C-alpha positions as CSV (number, residue, x, y, z in Angstrom):
1,M,-23.8,-4.7,-15.3
2,N,-20.3,-5.5,-14.9
3,N,-19.0,-4.9,-11.0
4,T,-15.3,-5.4,-11.2
5,N,-14.9,-4.5,-7.2
6,K,-17.3,-7.6,-6.6
7,G,-15.4,-9.3,-3.5
8,C,-12.8,-6.7,-3.3
9,R,-12.0,-5.0,-0.1
10,R,-11.0,-1.3,0.6
11,V,-7.0,-1.2,1.5
12,V,-6.3,2.6,2.7
13,F,-2.2,3.3,2.4
14,R,-1.2,6.1,4.2
15,L,2.3,7.4,4.5
16,T,3.4,10.7,6.6
17,A,5.9,12.4,4.2
18,P,5.3,16.4,4.8
19,D,8.5,17.4,2.7
20,A,7.6,14.9,-0.2
21,T,6.2,16.3,-3.5
22,E,5.2,12.8,-5.0
23,V,4.5,9.7,-3.6
24,C,3.0,6.3,-5.0
25,V,2.2,2.9,-3.8
26,S,3.4,0.0,-6.0
27,G,3.2,-3.8,-5.6
28,D,2.2,-7.1,-7.2
29,F,-1.3,-5.8,-7.2
30,N,-0.6,-3.2,-9.8
31,K,2.7,-4.8,-11.4
32,W,4.8,-2.3,-9.7
33,D,3.6,0.3,-11.8
34,E,4.5,3.8,-10.3
35,R,2.0,5.6,-12.2
36,R,-1.1,3.6,-11.4
37,H,-1.7,4.5,-7.7
38,L,-0.4,7.9,-6.9
39,L,-1.3,9.3,-3.2
40,K,-3.1,12.6,-2.8
41,R,-1.6,14.9,-0.4
42,K,-3.6,15.7,2.9
43,P,-3.3,18.1,5.6
44,G,-1.0,17.2,8.1
45,G,1.8,16.3,6.2
46,F,0.3,12.8,5.2
47,W,-0.4,11.1,1.8
48,E,-3.5,8.5,1.1
49,K,-4.8,6.4,-1.4
50,T,-7.7,3.9,-1.0
51,V,-7.4,0.9,-3.2
52,M,-9.8,-2.1,-4.0
53,L,-8.4,-5.3,-3.8
54,P,-9.5,-8.9,-4.1
55,P,-8.7,-11.2,-0.9
56,G,-5.5,-12.1,-0.7
57,R,-1.7,-11.4,0.2
58,Y,0.3,-8.5,-1.7
59,E,4.0,-7.3,-1.5
60,Y,4.2,-3.6,-1.9
61,K,6.3,-0.4,-1.3
62,F,5.9,3.2,-1.4
63,R,7.9,5.2,-3.8
64,V,8.6,8.8,-2.3
65,D,10.3,11.5,-4.8
66,G,12.0,8.5,-6.5
67,S,13.1,6.6,-3.7
68,W,11.5,3.2,-2.3
69,L,10.4,3.3,1.3
70,L,8.8,0.3,3.1
71,D,5.5,1.3,5.0
72,P,6.6,2.5,8.6
73,A,3.2,1.9,9.9
74,N,3.4,-1.9,9.0
75,G,5.3,-4.3,10.8
76,L,4.6,-7.0,8.5
77,S,7.6,-7.8,5.6
78,C,9.3,-10.2,3.5
79,E,12.7,-10.5,1.9
80,N,12.3,-9.9,-2.0
81,L,14.1,-11.0,-5.1
82,Y,16.7,-8.1,-4.9
83,G,17.8,-8.9,-1.1
84,S,15.8,-6.3,0.3
85,R,12.5,-6.1,2.0
86,N,8.7,-5.6,0.6
87,S,5.9,-4.8,3.1
88,V,3.0,-7.2,3.1
89,V,-1.1,-6.7,3.4
90,E,-3.0,-9.5,3.8
91,V,-6.8,-8.9,2.4
92,D,-9.3,-11.1,4.3
93,A,-12.5,-11.8,2.4
94,R,-14.3,-11.8,5.5
95,A,-13.5,-8.4,6.8
96,A,-15.1,-5.1,5.5
97,W,-11.8,-3.4,5.3
98,V,-8.2,-3.9,5.7
99,Q,-5.9,-2.7,8.4
100,K,-2.2,-3.4,8.2
101,K,-0.3,-4.8,11.1
102,R,1.3,-2.4,13.5
103,P,5.0,-3.1,14.5
104,R,5.0,-5.1,17.7
105,G,7.0,-3.1,20.5
């Protein structure tokens, strides 16, 4: 049996966007494919998608109704090749699941 998720960790992407009609998460983990990881609308105005990722560092953004958006719940970001910023998630091989960093205040 081939288990393609062996060694992967569960990463939950969540965004509050009560007025949105479509939300996806795109990043280097899915070759920035906007159709691959569509988030599901949940009660309370938020959207959510769980993605299994192998350990590593990943850049990503949300796409909300056609507009790119940094993850407001994640204080970790980096500059990208286009002069804007991408959110960053680091998947630890030892962790059971991943929690993105909160902004420091």
